[in-house]
N, C-alpha and C positions, 0 to 999 in steps of 0.2 A: 373319392378319397383324396385326390390332389387338392381339391378346393378346401377340404377340411383341415389339412395340415399346412397348406400354403395359400392362405386367403389372398384373393386378387385385390390389388390396390385400385380403389375407385377412381373414376375420372374427376370427380369433384374434389373440393378441398375441405374436408370436415374440420370444423373449428369449434373449440370451446371458448365462450366469451363470458365476461362478467362486467356488470355495470352498476352504478349507483343511481338512484332516483332521488331528486331533490324534494319531492312531495313529503310533507311532514310524517305521513303514516309509514314511510319507508326509511326514515332516518336511522342511520346506524346499520342498515341491512345491505346486502349485496345479492344481486340476482345472477344465477349461473345458468347459461343457456347453451344451445347447440345449433349450428347452422352449417349448410353446405354452400351458402352464398356469402357475399360480402356482409360483414357484421353490420355496417351502417344501413345496408339495404334491409336486412332482417329487422333491425330496430325500427326502421321507418314503417314496416308492416305492423309492428306492435303499437305504434303511435301514429295512426293514419291521419288524424285530424290536426296534427301539429304543423306549424309553419317553420321553415328553416330559420335558424337564429333564435328560436324560442324553445329549444329542446330542454326538457327537464331532467335529462340523464347524462351520465358521463361514463364512457367506456374506459375501464381500468385494466382489462386483461383480454388478450387474444392469444390462444395457444392451439397448436395443431392437435387434432383429435385422432391422430394416427399412432397406433402402437408400433413398437420396433419390428414386429413380425409382418407389418403391412396391413393389418386389420384396423378397423376404426372402432372407437367407443363413443358413447353419447353422454349428454349431461346427466342422465339418470345414473350412470356409473359414478360420476363425480358426486352427485347428491348422496348416493348410498355410502360412498367412502367418507364423506364429511360427517354423516350421521353416526357412522361407526366410531368416529373420533370424538364424539360427544358434543359436536357443534350444534348450537340451537338452530332449529329450522321452523320458525313460527308460521310460515305461510308458503307452503309448496316449494317453489324454486328460490325463495329468498332465504339467505343465511346470515346469521349474526357472527361474523368472523373477520379476520384480516385477509388481505389479498394474498399474503404469503401462504396462508393455510390452503387457499384454493389452488395456488400454483403447485404447492407440495402434493396435493391430491392428484392433480393432472400428471405430474411426473411419476408418482407411484403407480398410477394406472397404465401409463405409457410404457414404463419399464417392466411392469409385471411384478414389482417387488413392493412389499408392505413398507411404507415409509414411516417407521416407528418413531423416528426422531423429528418428524415434520420438516424435512429438508426441502428447501424451495429454490436452491441455486444449482444450476447445471451448466454454467458456462465453461468453455475450454481455455487452455492456455494460449496466449498470443505467441507469435513466432519468437519474440525476444525472450519470453519466459521459457519456452522450450530450449532455446539456445543456452540459457543460463543453467538449466538443469543438466543438459547434455555435457557442457564443459565441466561442470562440477563433478559429475559422475565419472567422466574420463580421468580427471585429475585424482580423485579419491582412489580409484582402482589402480592407477599407475603408481601412486605414492605408496599404497599398501604393499605392492610387490617389491618396491625398492627398499622401503623402511617399515617393515611390518610391526616393529616394536614402538613406533611413534604414531600419534594421531595426526592426520593431515589437517590443515586449516585453509579455508578458502573465503574470499571476500566478494560479496556482491555490492559493487559501487553503482547503485541505480537511483535514478531520480525519484522524486515523490510520485505516488500513484503508479509505480511500476508493477505493484502487486507482489512484493517480496514475501508477504505472509503466505499467500496462496501458492506461489511457486515453491516455497520452502516445504510446504506440506506435500506437494507433488514429488519433490526430491525424496522426501521420506518414504513415500509409497514406492517410488522407483527402486530405491535401495533396500526396501523391505525392512525399514527400521520399525521397532516396536516400542522403544522408549526414547522419547525426545524431550530434552530440557531446554526451555526457552528462558533465557535470562535477559533482562532489559535494564537499561539505565534510565528508562522513562516508563514507569508503570502505567501511565495513562493509555498506552497502546493495547492494553489487555483486550478491550472489546473487539478490536480487529482480528486478533488471533482466535478469540473464542467464536466469533461469528462465522469465520471461514470454516472452522473445523466442525461446528455443530449444524451449519445450514447447507453445506454443499454435499451433493449426493456422492461425490468421489471419496468422501471420508467417512462413509457409513461404518459404524462399529468402533470408531476411535473415541477416546474419552479425554475430556479436558479437565485437568486438575489445577486449581488455583486457590490462593489463600481464602477467598470469600465464596468458593463454590465447592465442587466435588473434592473430597479429600482422598489421599492415597489409600487410607484404610477402607473407604467406601468403594473404591474402584475395583473393577473386575480384572484380576491380574492376568487372565487369559487373553485379554483384548489389548490392542495398542493404546498407549497413553501419551499425551502431551502435557507436560507439567510446566506451568507458566508462573514466573515469579520475578521479583526484582533482584538485581545483583546485590543490593544492599541487604535484603532480607535473608536470602539463602546463603550468602557468603559472610555475612556479618557475625561477629562474635561478641559475647558479653564479658567484660572484664571481671564482673562479679563471679561468674561461673568458670571463667578461664577456658572456655571451649565453645563448641558449636551449640546453637540453641537446640534444646531438646526436641522441639516440634519439627525441626528440619534435619534430624539425624538420618532419616530414611533417604533424603536427597543425596547425602554424602556417602551412604552405604550402597547406593545403586550404581551399577556400571552402565552408563548411558550410551545409546547408539550414537547420539550426536548432541552436542551442546550448541544451541543457536544463540549468538549474541546480537540482540536487536538494538537499533539506535546506537551503534557502537561509537559514533562520534561524541556522544555525551561522556564517554568514559575515557579514558585511561591511557596514561602515558608513563607507566612503569616506575614512578618514583615514590608513590605513597600508598601502594596497594596494601602493605602490611598494616598500616595505620587504619585503613578502611576495614580490614578483616577484624580488627580489634575494637571497632567503634561501639560505643554504647547505643542503646535504643534511641535515645533522644536525638542523636545525630542522624539516624536513619530517616527521620521525617524530612530533614533537609535534603539528604541524598536522594530521597524519593522523587523530588522535583528536579533532579539533575544538578543540584547545587553541591559543590564541594567534592564531586567525584574527580579524582586526579589520576587514577591509574587502574590498569588491569593487566595481569600477567599470567599467562597460562601456566608457567612453571611453578608458581606458588599457589595456584588455585586448588583447594582441597576437594576436588571433584574429579572422578575418573570418567573418561569418555573415549569412544573410538574415533571421533571426528569433531571438528569445530567448523561452524559456518557463521561468518560475520556479515551483518546487514547494516548498510548505512547509505545515506544519500550524499553525505559530505565527509568522507574518510580521509581528508587531505593530509592530515598529520601522519596517519598510519602509512599512507602510500609514500609520503616524502621521507619518512624515517627508514624506508626499506623493509618494513615489517612484512610486506607481501611483495612477491615478484610477479612479473607479468602473467605467468601461467597460473598464478593463484588468484587471479582477479577476473571477474566479469564486469564490464563497464556498459552502462546504458544511460545516455544523456538526453537532454531535451533536443539536441541537434539530431541524434540518432532517430528519435521518435518522429520529428518533423520530416526527415529524409524518408523514413518508411512510409509515412502518409502520402508523400508525393509520388513515390516509386511503386506503390501498390498496383498490381495488375488484376483486372477482373473485378467482380462484385464482392460484397461482404467485407469491405475494407474495415478492419477493426479499429483503425485510427481515424475514420471519417468524422466521428463526433468531436474530435479534439480541435480546439481553436488553432488558427494559424498564429505562429509566434514569430516575432521579429526580434532578433538578438542584436543588441547594440554593444559595441566594445569601444574602449578608448585606451590610449597609451599614457602611462604616467611619466611625467618628466623625470629625468635622472635625479634632480635635486630631491624628489620625494621618494623615489625607489631606493636610493642608497640608505635611507633610514632603516628600512626593513630588510636589508641585505646583509645583516650582521649575524645571522644565525649559523647553526652548525653546518648547513649544506649550502650556505651562500646563495640562498634563494629568497624571493620576496615572501615575507611572512605577515599575514594579516594580524595575527595575534601580537606580533611585535609592534607593528605600525599603530594599532589601536590599543596598545597596552595602557593601563591606568595605574595610578597610585593614590593612596589615601582612602579614607572611608567616609561615608555619609556626605554631608555638605562640603567636606574638604577634599572629596575625590576629584581628580582631574586627569586628563590625558598626559601620559609621560612625554609624548611629542606633540604638545598642544599646537605649536606653530605649524608643524607639517600637516596635522589634521585639518587645521583651518585652511591651509593652502589647497588641500584636496577638495574641501567643500567649495572653495572658490573655483577650482578647476571644473567640477561638474556643473557649476552654474555659468561657465564660460567667462569667468572674471579673474582667471589666474594671469597676472600681469606678464610673467616671463613668456608663457605660451602665446599670448595675444601679440606681444611685440615681435616675437620671432616670426609668426605667421604674416604679420604686416610687412616685415622686411623681405620675406621670401615671396610675397604675393600669393601665398597658398590659400586655396578655398577649400575648407574642410566642413564636413557636416557639423551641425550644432551639437553641443554636448547634451547629456541627458536632461539637465534641468536649466539649460540656457535659452531655450526657445519655447515660448508659450504654446506654440502649436503642438509640441510634443506632450504637453500636459492636458490635452483635450480629454483624454481617457479619464483622467482623475477629476477634472473640473466639470465635464458635461456627460461623462459616461458614453462618449461617442467614439467607439473603436473605429468605425468606418472613416470618420474624419481624420483620425490620427494615422490610419493606414495610408490615406491619400497623401498626407504630409510626408510620411516615411518613403513612399514610392517616388517622391520627387527629389529625395536627398541624394547627393553624389555617393558613389560606392568607393570604399577604401581600397578594395581589391582591384577593380578594373578602371577606377577613376571616371565612371560614367556620371 
C-alpha cells in the first residue's frame, strides 16, 4: 500500500532527451527518448559505428523524468501526450514539432496537469525579483491602511533584463489581482508581455487582451485578464467625436486592480498630457514610436484603478522631480547584479551566465558641469547639456562648444584637464576613448585582451 501511494525514488536519474539528426530523411524532425544513464552515453549506443567529431546529431533537450510525487515517467508518456496534441508522428519516436512543444509535454506530465495552453516555461524568480515583489506588496498594504481612498503608486527602477514583466505578473498573483491594465509608451514591448503570460506555467488560466489578439468581448470574464495597449491608443481622444474612442470605452468603464506603466521613461512630465488625450489618430502613429510624448499625470487620467506600478530602466527625471520617495522605489542596477554574482554562496548561481562587467567613470570639469546645473533642482541634467534647437539640416546643439569639449574630454584631448594633470604630476587612468587598448573589444572583439588592459589600470578609489 505504501509503495502504491508513495512511490520510491529510484537511484538512477531518469531523463527525457530530444535530439535532431542531420541526415536528410530526418530533416525537420525531433526524436524523443528516455535513459537512466548519461545522454551522450545513450546516444553513443544508438550510433555505435560513429567516430567522435563526426556525430550527425545534436542534443537539444535534457529534462528530468521524475514526477513531483517521486515516481518516474518514460518517453512513451511524452509520445502519447504529443500525439494527443495533434503533433505529427511519422516514424515512431520522431516528431515534427518545436522543442517548446516537447518541453511543455514534459512539464505537463511531471506536474500531473494537462497543459492546455502549451506552456513551456517553468523558471522561478531570482532573489532580486522576489525582493521587488515583497517590497511592493508591503508598501501597497501599508498605504491602503493609511489612505484607503487613494491608489498607491510604486516604481521599479531596474536595469534591462531584470525581468520586470515576469516579476510584475508574480506581483499580480501574490495580490490576487484579476484585472490588470498594462499601458506602455513603447508598443513594441508587447511580445515580452504576451510570451511570459502565455508560456509560463505559473500563469495558467490568465488571458491576454491586445488590439491585435484576443478582444475583451471574446475573453472569459470569470478568468483573470491582462489587457495590453499603448498609452496613446487607450487614453487618446478624437476631436471629431469629442470623447473616448468607442472601441476603448470598456477600458474606461472597468475598475482595474492595477495599472502598470511600462517603459515609463518614454513618457511624461506633466505639461502636455491634456493635449495628448485630445490627439487625433494621425498623431498616435508618431506617439506609438515614443515620439512626441511629453507628459503623463495620474490625476487627469480617465481610468480608475486600485494601484499603479511604474516600470523603467532609466526613470531619472521622475526620481529627480520627487515624484517617488525612497519607500516607493525598488532599485536594481548593474552594480547590484555584479555584486550578487560575486557574493553568491553554493551552487545554482542564477547570475553565473552573466558576463563580468567593468564600469568606468570619469569626472566632468566644472566648466562643463555648470552648463547643465541651471535646472530647477540645481543638478546636472543631461537633457539640458545635450539640448538642441532648430529642425532638419539646421538643427544644432544649444551648447555646441561645451558638447565639443565633452567629446574632447572622453578622447583625452581636453586641454584644461591635460594641463592641470601635467602641473600636478597626476597619473590618471586613460579616458574611455583616449587609449586604443580600451577599444580592443570593438576593433577585434577581444574582451580578454581588453580586460587585461583594464586590470593594469590604476584605481581611482585606492590609487593602486
